[in-house]
MIDRENLO-180017 format. One line per field, with one value per residue (C-alpha): residue in three letters; chain; x, y, z. Coordinates in nm, 3 decimals. Each point is the difference from the previous one (the first is absolute). Layout:
voza: (ALA|...)
zaba: (A|...)
east: (X|...)
north: (Y|...)
up: (Z|...)
//
This chain:
voza: (MET|SER|VAL|LEU|LYS|ALA|ASP|THR|ILE|GLN|SER|THR|GLY|GLY|GLY|ALA|ALA|THR|LEU|THR|LYS|GLN|GLU|ALA|ALA|LYS|ALA|TYR|SER|ARG|VAL|ASP|PRO|ASN|THR|ILE|SER|SER|SER|LEU|ASN|VAL|SER|SER|LEU|THR|ASP|ALA|GLY|THR|GLY|LEU|PHE|GLU|ASP|ASN|PHE|THR|ASN|ALA|PHE|GLY|ALA|ALA|THR|TYR|SER|SER|VAL|ALA|SER|PRO|GLY|GLY|SER|THR|ASN|ILE|GLN|MET|MET|PHE|ALA|THR|ASN|MET|THR|THR|TYR|THR|THR|SER|ALA|SER|ARG|THR|ALA|ILE|TYR|GLN|ASN|ALA|THR|GLY|TYR|ARG|ASP|GLU|GLN|TYR|SER|THR|ALA|ARG|PHE|GLY|ASP|LEU|ALA)
zaba: (A|A|A|A|A|A|A|A|A|A|A|A|A|A|A|A|A|A|A|A|A|A|A|A|A|A|A|A|A|A|A|A|A|A|A|A|A|A|A|A|A|A|A|A|A|A|A|A|A|A|A|A|A|A|A|A|A|A|A|A|A|A|A|A|A|A|A|A|A|A|A|A|A|A|A|A|A|A|A|A|A|A|A|A|A|A|A|A|A|A|A|A|A|A|A|A|A|A|A|A|A|A|A|A|A|A|A|A|A|A|A|A|A|A|A|A|A|A|A)
east: (8.582|0.314|0.140|0.369|0.067|0.357|0.204|0.365|0.112|0.316|0.224|0.039|0.351|-0.159|0.108|-0.220|-0.183|0.112|-0.305|0.033|-0.215|-0.063|-0.039|-0.035|0.242|0.339|0.109|-0.168|0.030|-0.208|0.254|-0.091|0.265|0.338|-0.137|-0.185|-0.330|-0.059|0.186|0.016|0.344|0.134|0.267|0.113|-0.050|0.283|0.007|0.117|-0.051|-0.297|-0.287|0.232|-0.072|0.132|-0.172|0.258|-0.173|0.054|-0.012|0.181|-0.266|0.095|0.144|-0.031|-0.286|-0.312|-0.269|-0.022|-0.298|-0.048|-0.286|-0.003|-0.133|-0.025|-0.246|0.138|-0.214|0.302|0.053|0.303|0.167|0.149|0.243|0.224|0.347|0.055|0.432|-0.020|-0.197|0.206|-0.105|0.058|-0.155|-0.200|0.018|-0.359|0.001|-0.265|-0.006|-0.262|-0.135|0.304|0.130|0.206|0.090|-0.191|-0.039|-0.301|-0.248|-0.052|-0.008|0.134|-0.038|0.239|-0.104|0.260|0.114|0.250|0.313)
north: (12.232|-0.107|-0.360|-0.122|-0.348|-0.127|-0.283|0.112|0.344|0.131|0.353|0.150|-0.137|-0.394|-0.054|0.002|0.303|0.199|0.021|0.409|0.046|-0.382|-0.100|-0.364|-0.192|-0.084|-0.308|-0.243|-0.385|-0.267|-0.269|-0.315|-0.062|0.078|-0.057|0.288|-0.125|0.338|0.301|0.298|0.169|-0.247|-0.167|-0.245|-0.013|-0.011|-0.191|0.275|-0.283|-0.119|0.205|0.293|0.009|0.187|0.072|0.099|0.225|-0.093|0.359|0.245|0.302|0.322|0.099|-0.211|0.192|-0.239|-0.103|-0.327|-0.215|-0.309|-0.253|-0.320|-0.340|-0.348|-0.202|0.026|0.233|0.141|0.360|0.152|0.314|0.111|0.229|0.098|0.106|0.359|-0.045|-0.264|0.192|0.043|0.060|-0.364|-0.170|0.032|-0.193|-0.170|-0.087|-0.214|-0.010|-0.195|0.166|-0.034|-0.312|0.135|-0.015|-0.308|-0.127|0.063|0.060|0.341|0.287|0.303|0.290|0.355|0.314|0.218|0.138|-0.230|0.094)
up: (7.754|-0.209|0.019|-0.028|-0.081|-0.029|-0.006|0.060|0.054|-0.100|-0.008|-0.332|0.005|-0.035|0.430|0.294|0.065|0.262|0.287|0.170|0.303|0.055|0.373|-0.049|0.226|-0.192|0.156|0.167|0.147|0.174|0.210|0.095|0.287|-0.202|-0.353|-0.188|-0.169|-0.213|-0.038|-0.214|0.005|0.229|-0.139|0.282|0.392|0.262|0.280|0.260|0.361|0.138|-0.078|-0.213|-0.404|-0.264|-0.311|-0.282|-0.283|-0.346|-0.062|0.260|0.157|-0.081|0.343|0.386|0.090|-0.129|0.201|0.080|0.176|0.107|0.083|0.176|-0.179|0.040|0.246|0.307|0.274|0.173|0.053|-0.230|-0.069|-0.366|-0.036|-0.260|0.150|-0.066|0.073|-0.319|-0.264|-0.324|-0.345|-0.116|0.314|0.348|0.278|0.154|0.402|0.122|0.393|0.224|0.280|0.270|-0.111|-0.239|-0.388|-0.235|-0.322|-0.121|-0.306|-0.119|-0.232|-0.104|-0.232|-0.094|-0.137|-0.118|-0.334|-0.214|-0.095)
//
């Protein structure tokens, strides 16, 4: 068995190595009502109304057909539905809608991840 150990891997040109066939999330964010507490490839958060948030990507996706998932967080014990709004997908941003039962949208802690090819 071979073992490869490295601290830094670069391309032959000296920059970041291009990873192919990689299925890891290309962007993620954890939002604690209205504030990004942790992220990858998310430069800022836009408050688009109660329960509507838009992650703005640092590096754009190659097409607006990437996949997005969201999950609830926080200490509240209520049923929540999290969804990304397909009509607002762009290569540079994605909107997340947080909906509580039949009572409408609300601000709440949540996490998202996006999968696809970057530009």
